[in-house]
Structures are given as structure tokens and as C-alpha cells.
C-alpha positions in Angstrom: 45.4 24.4 -41.1 44.1 21.0 -40.1 40.5 20.3 -40.8 38.7 19.7 -37.5 36.8 16.5 -37.0 33.6 18.3 -35.9 32.1 21.7 -35.9 29.7 22.5 -33.1 27.0 25.0 -34.1 25.6 27.1 -31.2 22.7 29.5 -32.0 22.5 31.9 -29.0 19.8 34.3 -27.8 19.7 35.4 -24.1 20.7 32.1 -22.5 22.9 33.3 -19.6 23.8 31.8 -17.2 23.2 28.5 -18.9 25.5 29.5 -21.8 28.6 29.3 -19.6 28.0 25.7 -18.8 27.3 24.9 -22.4 30.5 26.4 -23.6 32.6 24.9 -20.8 31.2 21.5 -21.8 32.4 22.1 -25.4 35.9 23.3 -24.8 36.3 20.5 -22.2 35.5 17.7 -24.7 37.8 14.7 -24.6 38.1 14.9 -28.4 40.6 17.7 -27.8 40.7 21.3 -29.0 42.8 20.5 -32.1 39.9 18.3 -33.5 37.2 20.7 -32.5 35.6 23.9 -34.0 32.9 25.9 -32.2 30.9 28.4 -34.3 28.5 30.4 -32.1 26.2 33.0 -33.6 24.7 35.6 -31.2 21.2 36.4 -32.5 21.0 39.9 -31.0 21.1 38.9 -27.3 20.1 41.6 -24.9 21.7 39.9 -21.8 25.4 39.1 -21.3 25.4 36.2 -23.8 27.3 38.2 -26.4 30.0 39.2 -24.0 30.3 35.6 -22.7 30.8 34.4 -26.2 33.5 37.0 -26.8 35.3 35.9 -23.6 35.5 32.3 -24.8 36.6 33.3 -28.3 39.5 35.3 -26.7 40.4 32.5 -24.5 40.2 29.8 -27.2 41.1 31.7 -30.4 41.9 28.7 -32.5 38.7 26.9 -31.6 35.8 29.3 -30.8 34.5 31.6 -33.6 31.8 34.1 -32.7 29.4 36.0 -35.0 27.1 38.8 -33.8 23.9 39.6 -35.7 20.6 41.4 -35.3 17.8 39.3 -33.8 16.1 37.1 -36.4 13.3 35.8 -34.2 14.4 32.1 -34.1 17.3 29.7 -34.2 17.1 29.0 -37.9 19.0 32.0 -39.3 21.9 31.9 -36.8 22.2 28.1 -37.4 22.3 28.6 -41.2 25.0 31.4 -40.8 27.1 29.0 -38.7 26.8 26.3 -41.3 28.3 28.7 -43.9 31.4 29.0 -41.7 31.7 25.4 -40.6 34.8 23.5 -41.8 34.6 20.2 -39.8 34.1 16.8 -41.3 31.0 16.5 -39.2 28.7 19.2 -37.8 26.9 19.0 -34.5 24.1 21.2 -33.1 23.6 22.1 -29.5 21.1 24.3 -27.8 22.9 27.2 -26.0 21.2 26.3 -22.7 22.1 22.6 -22.9 25.5 20.9 -22.3 27.4 17.8 -23.4 28.9 14.9 -21.5 32.7 15.1 -21.6 33.2 12.2 -24.1 30.2 12.9 -26.3 31.8 14.2 -29.4 34.7 11.7 -29.3 32.3 8.8 -29.0 29.9 10.0 -31.8 32.7 10.8 -34.2 34.2 7.3 -33.6 30.8 5.8 -34.2 30.4 7.6 -37.5 33.9 6.8 -38.6 33.6 3.1 -37.7 30.1 2.6 -39.3 30.2 5.0 -42.2 27.3 6.8 -40.6 25.9 10.0 -42.1 23.9 10.7 -38.9 24.7 9.7 -35.3 22.4 10.2 -32.4 23.9 10.4 -28.9 21.9 9.5 -25.8 20.0 12.5 -24.5 18.5 13.0 -21.1 16.4 15.8 -19.6 17.3 18.0 -16.6 15.3 20.3 -14.5 12.1 18.6 -15.4 12.7 18.5 -19.2 11.0 15.5 -20.8 13.2 13.4 -23.2 11.8 10.1 -24.5 14.2 7.3 -23.7 13.1 4.3 -25.8 15.5 5.1 -28.6 18.5 4.6 -26.3 18.0 1.1 -25.1 21.2 -0.1 -26.8 23.9 1.0 -29.3 22.7 0.5 -32.8 24.9 0.9 -35.9 22.0 1.1 -38.3 18.5 2.2 -37.4 15.7 3.3 -39.6 13.8 6.5 -39.7 10.7 4.5 -40.3 10.9 2.5 -37.1 8.8 3.3 -34.0 11.4 5.4 -32.2 13.4 7.8 -34.4 10.4 9.8 -35.5 10.0 10.9 -31.9 13.6 12.2 -31.8 13.7 14.7 -34.6 15.6 17.5 -33.0 18.8 18.5 -34.8 20.9 17.7 -31.7 22.8 15.0 -33.7 26.1 14.5 -35.5 25.7 15.0 -39.3 28.3 14.3 -42.0 28.9 17.7 -43.5 29.3 16.3 -47.0 25.7 15.1 -46.8 24.6 18.5 -45.6 26.3 20.4 -48.4 25.5 17.9 -51.1 21.8 18.3 -50.5 22.0 21.9 -49.5 20.3 21.2 -46.2 19.4 24.4 -44.3 16.9 25.5 -41.7 13.7 27.2 -42.9 13.9 30.7 -41.6 10.1 31.3 -41.7 9.6 28.9 -38.8 9.9 30.3 -35.3 9.6 26.8 -33.8 10.3 23.3 -35.2 12.8 24.6 -37.8 15.2 21.8 -37.0 12.7 19.1 -38.0 12.7 19.6 -41.8 16.6 19.6 -41.7 16.7 16.4 -39.5 14.0 14.5 -41.4 15.6 15.2 -44.8 19.1 14.3 -43.5 17.7 11.0 -42.2 15.8 10.3 -45.5 19.0 10.9 -47.5 21.5 9.3 -45.1 23.2 6.0 -46.0 23.3 5.0 -42.4 21.9 6.3 -39.0 23.5 5.2 -35.8 22.8 5.5 -32.1 25.3 5.8 -29.2 23.3 4.7 -26.2 25.9 3.5 -23.7 27.0 7.0 -22.7 24.9 10.2 -21.9 26.1 12.6 -24.6 23.5 15.4 -24.3 21.9 17.0 -21.3 18.7 19.0 -22.3 17.9 21.7 -19.8 14.5 23.2 -19.1 15.1 26.7 -17.9 13.8 27.7 -14.6 11.7 30.4 -16.2 10.5 28.0 -18.9 11.6 30.5 -21.5 12.9 28.0 -24.1 11.3 29.1 -27.4 9.3 25.9 -27.8 7.6 26.6 -24.5 6.6 30.2 -25.5 5.1 29.6 -28.9 1.3 30.0 -29.2 -1.2 27.5 -30.6 -1.5 29.0 -34.1 2.2 29.5 -34.5 2.8 25.9 -33.6 0.0 24.7 -35.9 1.5 26.6 -38.9 5.0 25.3 -38.2 3.7 21.7 -37.8 1.9 22.0 -41.1 5.1 23.1 -42.8 7.0 20.2 -41.3 4.3 17.7 -42.4 4.1 19.1 -45.9 7.9 19.0 -46.3 8.0 15.4 -45.1 5.3 14.5 -47.6 7.5 15.9 -50.3 10.3 13.6 -49.3 8.5 10.4 -48.6 5.8 9.0 -50.9 2.4 8.0 -49.4 2.4 4.7 -47.7 3.7 3.0 -44.5 7.0 4.9 -44.4 5.3 8.3 -44.5 2.8 7.1 -41.9 5.6 6.1 -39.6 7.1 9.6 -39.6 3.8 11.6 -39.6 2.5 9.5 -36.7 4.8 11.5 -34.5 3.2 14.8 -35.6 -0.4 13.6 -35.0 0.7 12.1 -31.7 2.8 15.0 -30.4 2.5 18.4 -32.1 -1.1 18.3 -33.2 -2.2 16.4 -30.0 -0.8 19.3 -27.9 -3.1 21.7 -29.6 -6.2 20.0 -28.4 -5.4 19.5 -24.8 -7.1 21.0 -21.7 -6.0 24.6 -22.6 -7.9 24.4 -25.9 -11.2 25.0 -24.1 -10.1 28.4 -22.8 -9.1 29.8 -26.3 -11.2 32.3 -28.0 -13.8 31.0 -30.5 -11.9 32.2 -33.6 -8.7 30.5 -32.5 -10.5 27.3 -31.8 -12.1 27.3 -35.3 -8.7 28.1 -36.9 -7.0 25.2 -35.1 -9.7 22.8 -36.1 -9.5 24.0 -39.7 -5.8 23.5 -39.7 -6.0 20.1 -38.2 -8.8 19.2 -40.8 -6.5 20.1 -43.7 -3.7 18.0 -42.4 -6.0 15.1 -41.5 -7.6 15.2 -44.9 -4.1 15.0 -46.5 -2.2 12.6 -44.2 -4.4 10.8 -41.7 -4.8 7.5 -43.5 -7.0 4.8 -42.1 -4.0 2.7 -41.1 -2.4 5.7 -39.3 -5.7 6.6 -37.7 -6.0 3.0 -36.3 -2.5 3.2 -34.8 -3.4 6.3 -32.7 -4.9 6.0 -29.1 -8.6 6.3 -29.2 -8.6 9.5 -27.1 -6.5 11.3 -29.7 -8.2 9.7 -32.7 -11.6 10.9 -31.5 -10.4 14.4 -30.8 -8.7 14.7 -34.2 -11.8 13.4 -36.0 -14.0 15.9 -34.1 -11.6 18.7 -35.1 -11.5 17.4 -38.7 -15.4 17.7 -38.7 -15.2 21.2 -37.3 -17.2 20.1 -34.3 -15.7 22.7 -32.0 -18.4 22.4 -29.3 -18.3 18.6 -29.2 -14.5 18.7 -29.0 -14.6 21.2 -26.1 -17.1 18.8 -24.3 -14.8 15.8 -24.9 -11.8 17.7 -23.5 -13.6 19.3 -20.5 -15.6 16.2 -19.5 -12.5 14.0 -19.5 -10.6 16.6 -17.5 -13.4 16.7 -14.9 -14.6 13.1 -14.8 -11.9 11.0 -16.4 -12.1 8.9 -19.5 -15.7 8.0 -20.7 -17.1 4.5 -20.4 -16.7 1.9 -23.1 -19.6 0.7 -25.0 -19.2 -3.1 -25.6 -20.6 -4.9 -28.6 -19.3 -8.5 -28.8 -15.5 -8.4 -29.2 -15.6 -4.7 -30.1 -15.4 -1.7 -27.7 -16.1 2.0 -28.3 -15.1 5.0 -26.2 -18.3 7.0 -25.6 -16.9 10.4 -26.3 -19.2 13.2 -27.4 -19.9 12.6 -31.0 -20.2 8.8 -30.8 -23.1 7.8 -32.9 -24.2 11.4 -33.2 -26.0 12.0 -36.5 -25.1 15.7 -36.4 -21.4 14.9 -37.0 -21.8 11.5 -38.7 -18.5 10.1 -37.7 -17.8 6.4 -38.3 -17.8 4.1 -35.3 -14.1 3.3 -36.1 -13.2 6.8 -34.9 -14.2 5.8 -31.3 -13.2 2.1 -31.4 -10.4 0.5 -29.4 -8.0 -0.9 -32.0 -5.2 -2.9 -30.4 -4.9 -0.5 -27.5 -4.5 -1.7 -24.0 -6.6 0.2 -21.5 -6.1 -1.1 -17.9 -5.7 2.5 -16.5 -8.9 3.7 -18.1 -10.9 0.8 -16.7 -9.4 1.2 -13.2 -10.2 4.9 -13.2 -13.9 4.1 -13.6 -14.1 1.1 -11.3 -15.5 1.9 -7.8 -16.9 0.3 -4.8 -20.5 1.3 -4.3 -21.6 -0.8 -1.3 -20.3 -3.8 0.8 -21.9 -5.8 3.6 -22.0 -9.2 5.2 -25.0 -11.4 4.7 -25.3 -14.1 7.4 -27.8 -17.0 7.4 -27.4 -19.3 10.4 -23.8 -20.4 10.5 -23.2 -19.3 6.8 -21.7 -16.0 5.8 -21.5 -14.3 2.4 -20.1 -11.0 1.2 -22.5 -8.8 -0.7 -20.8 -6.3 -3.0 -22.0 -3.6 -5.5 -19.2 -2.4 -7.8 -19.5 0.1 -10.6 -17.5 -0.5 -13.8 -17.1 1.9 -16.7 -18.5 -0.4 -19.4 -22.0 -0.5 -20.8 -23.6 -2.6 -23.5 -22.7 -6.3 -23.7 -21.4 -6.6 -20.1 -22.1 -10.3 -19.5 -18.4 -11.0 -19.0 -18.2 -8.6 -16.0 -17.8 -10.4 -12.7 -16.5 -9.9 -9.2 -14.2 -12.5 -7.7 -12.2 -13.0 -4.6 -8.6 -13.8 -5.6 -5.7 -15.1 -3.5 -2.3 -13.6 -4.1 -1.0 -10.1 -4.8 -1.3 -8.3 -8.1 2.0 -8.1 -10.0 4.0 -4.9 -9.4 3.8 -4.2 -13.1 0.1 -3.4 -12.5 0.7 -0.7 -9.9 0.9 2.3 -12.2 -2.3 1.5 -14.2 -4.0 0.0 -11.1 -5.1 -2.9 -13.2 -3.8 -5.3 -15.8 -4.6 -7.2 -19.0 -4.4 -10.9 -18.3 -1.6 -12.6 -20.2 -2.3 -15.1 -22.9 -3.3 -18.4 -21.5 -4.0 -17.1 -18.0 -7.4 -18.1 -16.8 -9.1 -16.2 -13.9 -10.4 -18.2 -11.0 -14.0 -19.5 -11.4 -16.7 -17.1 -10.2 -18.6 -18.2 -7.1 -21.9 -17.1 -5.8 -24.6 -15.0 -7.5 -23.8 -12.3 -10.0 -26.3 -9.8 -11.5 -25.7 -6.7 -13.6 -27.7 -3.5 -14.3 -27.1 -0.1 -15.9 -26.2 2.6 -13.4 -28.8 5.4 -13.1 -26.5 7.9 -14.9 -26.1 5.4 -17.8 -22.3 5.7 -17.7 -21.5 2.5 -15.8 -22.6 -1.1 -15.1 -23.4 -2.0 -11.5 -22.2 -5.5 -10.7 -24.0 -7.1 -7.7 -22.3 -10.1 -6.2 -23.2 -12.4 -3.3 -20.1 -14.5 -2.6 -20.2 -17.2 0.1 -17.2 -17.4 2.4 -15.6 -20.6 3.5 -14.4 -21.2 7.1 -10.6 -21.2 6.4 -7.6 -19.0 6.9 -7.1 -17.0 3.8 -6.6 -13.5 2.5 -8.1 -12.5 -0.9 -8.4 -9.4 -2.9 -11.7 -8.2 -4.4 -11.2 -8.0 -8.2 -13.4 -7.2 -11.2 -12.8 -9.2 -14.4 -14.2 -7.9 -17.7 -13.6 -8.7 -21.4 -13.0 -5.6 -23.5 -12.1 -5.7 -27.2 -10.9 -9.3 -27.0 -8.8 -8.9 -23.9 -9.6 -9.8 -20.3 -8.8 -7.2 -17.6 -8.3 -7.8 -13.9 -9.1 -4.7 -11.8 -8.5 -4.5 -8.0 -11.4 -2.8 -6.3 -10.6 0.3 -4.3 -12.8 1.7 -1.6 -12.2 5.4 -2.4 -13.9 6.6 0.7 -16.7 4.1 0.8 -17.2 2.5 4.3 -16.3 -1.2 4.7 -18.3 -3.5 7.0 -17.0 -4.2 10.5 -15.4 -7.5 11.2 -18.0 -10.3 11.7 -17.8 -13.7 13.6 -19.6 -16.7 12.2 -19.6 -20.5 12.0 -21.0 -21.3 15.4 -19.8 -21.1 19.0 -17.7 -24.3 18.9 -15.4 -23.3 16.0 -16.0 -19.6 15.4 -14.3 -17.8 12.5 -13.7 -14.1 11.9 -14.2 -12.2 8.6 -12.7 -8.8 8.0 -12.8 -6.3 5.1 -9.7 -4.1 5.0 -7.7 -1.9 2.7 -4.1 -2.9 1.9 -1.3 -0.4 1.5 -2.3 0.4 -2.0 -5.9 1.2 -1.1 -7.3 -2.1 -2.5 -10.1 -4.0 -0.7 -9.0 -7.3 0.9 -11.2 -9.9 2.6 -9.5 -12.0 5.4 -11.0 -15.0 7.1 -9.6 -17.2 9.8 -10.3 -18.9 13.2 -11.4 -16.5 15.9 -9.1 -18.3 18.3 -6.0 -19.6 16.4 -4.4 -22.7 18.0 -1.3 -21.9 20.0 2.0 -23.1 18.8 3.6 -26.0 20.7 6.4 -25.4 23.2 9.0 -26.8 20.8 7.7 -24.4 18.1 7.9 -21.4 20.4 11.4 -22.3 21.4 12.6 -22.6 17.8 11.0 -19.2 17.0 12.8 -17.6 19.9 16.2 -19.1 18.9 15.7 -17.9 15.3 15.0 -14.4 16.5 18.0 -14.4 18.8 20.3 -15.6 16.0 19.1 -12.8 13.7 19.7 -10.2 16.4 23.3 -11.3 16.9 23.9 -11.1 13.1 22.6 -7.6 13.1 
């Protein structure tokens, strides 16, 4: 019998009707049935999954092999049993509720053959709201590193593995892990692989989130996920010596698995579970959260992890609930340094270093925009002169001498839309500040109130109201939004002979814009009006 090019392993438990599409996508692969082997292990399904597998085995007897076994509680045991039966040159794993693109296996096998790859990762996308990180799939890559910024965030076993590598190192899935059992297998395979490649120019894998969200990852509780994450991290530490390479891989587990344990739902857990989670995080942080890795984490996560590491359950709950209710805390500025004022900052009871709360290379336009608000606006007229008086609250305290309000001509770049603010590029100087600027601490102590009196010139111009502030060595530009605050009515000024009009309005993005111009704009000449009409007529004919 000819050895197949690839064995596809399918661990199955109650995945109908998704299983049918999965199996159809396998037997319909362009690689052809003669080069394909499918080994499906039914892990004690109680729906029609077992019968569906038998139907495909009967229809494709030379390709589909089915094993039925009692339920084991997770995908590890059925995957290991399938590996014992696999005969292909390569082995590929697929979730039984997911499906492949028609050319997936052919493209991945060709990539492995051409590059001598021991592991090939095909482009994966999510369906039905399933999140799949996409940064790994920017371009085909014949040789990527496990220790780069992307691969540690794609550690599922849904990859093509050279079976000789699997058998040489006796790679199997740990059967005591109900979730995450694929990660020790994938990490060790990637550590031992001669070459890892990426197929990014074709969607190979479609990851489905079930309508009932019953994928096993979504059902696991906090303590089960903590235990499995600890096993993964300990296994990784046994493969990779301490240093930048280990940090590069374990960064994923602090950023993803452990981070998910201390989100909003943490607050509602019982006290014993909270303490157990903090104790588990403390053990892992003591062992693996190096100073370099800690600095590479976002300040929100770093502060939460360090509070958990200290066992400061009440402060951690406060940090989570206050951020959920009020948004990110203000930044305390000291020279070129900035600290997020989470509960525990400079609290002698927990005695955490300032570094736990410091911005370290992180860009925070969204956080600043979220705490920037218009407090008051009005016109101040003296004779023929008009000025705009503004009070704007900004979520910074401490050394706030850089914080100013300016009127700026021109739109913000579209790249700033999501964060609602931006960090100014290198070499980009903001326009000079005009008028009078004063600053004072807001009554609640969580913001600085910038008071500005900006004179207006009698000219036709439209300008946005922007805050500029220096945070941790970067200058940020933040458009001011009204957020329900009233704006002053339009005002005429500059005398009776040549009156001008000033108006404060919101643009389509909710940002405050100040427009000035003649109250009675000069009419266009007859020739100009005729040219305009001819242009409009020509456009109408083209349409």
C-alpha cells in the first residue's frame, strides 16, 4: 500500500452538525484521496457524531479510518490514539467543528517538501465571531522563528508536522489537561524543528465558533485554565533555558491565558477562588516574570499581575471594577516618566515598585482620549475682539506643564479614528499655543483642568479644538469631544462695517470645531457663477 502524504487527525466529541462540513472539506481536498489518510477518533459522543463518522468510513474505505472509544474528557487521548494509527509522511490536526480550504493540504505539503520544513502553518481565519490573530499571515515565510513576536500567539496544533519529528521525540498530548493540551506538543515540535514555514497566501483553515459556544476552551473554568496554563509554562521552561527566548514564548501566556483570569469576571468569583488564582499567578510570576518580560507587557496587565503576585485580592478587584466602571485611571507625570494610578500605586501596604505602574514604551492615545472631556466653553467679547474660553479636563496629574489647548487647522489622520487621538510622529511640531493657558487639579484629584482663553482672528477658517500633552517622552494630540456638554451659540463680532461670525459645532465624529468667516460673504462674479453652472451641467450629463 502506498504511504499517504498526510494523515489528518480528527478528535471528535459531539460536534454535529459541524462535523459533516469538516469531513466534507477533508475528502474534497485537492491533494486527492490517494495521498490522504483521515484518522477520526470518536471520544464517546452522545449525539450523531459516531454515526456520521461511520457513514464517511463506509463511503471512503481506503481513506477514512474511525475508532470509537469511551469519553476521556478532552481531545488529548483521542489525538494520541490517532497518532498511533497514522501512517502519513506528515500529520495534520483539525478541530472536528472546523473545516479546511480545498487546496490547504496540497499547499502545505508542497511547502514542507520544497523547504524541508518540519512544521508548516497554514493561514487560519475565524468564522461565526471566532477571533484568530492575523499578524502571522502577512506573507509566505519559508523559515520563521518560534522566538519572534508572532508564532508564540499561534500555538494551536492545527499545523502540518513531519511525522518523523513527532515519532523521533515521542511527541504526544498530555492527557491530564482538559484544555490547552495541544500547546506542549506544538511548542516542543517548534523547539525541535529544523525549519518552520508559513503559507499565508491561501486560507487553509476556517476556525468555527459554535453557535452555542460549546467549544471546550469556552467551557473551562478559571482554576482549570490556571492549572493547565501552569503545566504549559513549566513544560516550556523545561525545553528553553531562561533568557530572551523563553521570555518570547512565555510572554504569550502572561498576555493571553493568565490575563484572561483577571478580567471583569474575576470580581464575581468567590473569595477562595480569587485567592487560589492569585496564588497560582504568584507562583508563575515568581518563576518566569523577568524584569525584561514585565516591562514588555502593557501597564494595565503588568499592574494586575503584580497585584495578584502580592496576593492583594481587594486591590486587584478595585483595579478591575474601577476600570470597568470609569475607564483607565489617570497618569501621574514626573518629568519624562508616567505612571498609571491603579490601586496599589505607591501604597505602602503592598510595597510594589513604581516600575509596576510605569509606561514603558507603550503608546496610549486611546487611554488619554478616554479621559479627555470638555467641561465648559463660551465666547468672551471685548469691544470688537472675540476670544474662545475653554475648560478641558485631561486624565493626567503631576507635572502637567506641557498640557495645552490649541485650535488646529486640518483634519486628524484617519489612523487616529479608532483611538480618537494620536501620538505625534517624530519631527512633527504642533502649532504654537496662542492666548492664555492655566492649569489646576480637578476637584476629584483624577484630572487636570486646562483653562484656555484663545483670541480669534477675523478670517475664514475652520479649526479643531485639540489638547496636546507630553506623556513618557511622547507628545499626544487629542481632539476634544463635547460628550453632551452644550456649546455656545454662534456669535457676531468685529464691528458693523465688516462683521464676522464665529460658530462652535460638532463634526461627524463628535469633535468640537470652531469656524469663523464673514457674516456676509462676497458674492461671486457673473463669470464665476456661469462657470459653476456649466461645470454642474457637464457633471450631470456624465452621470
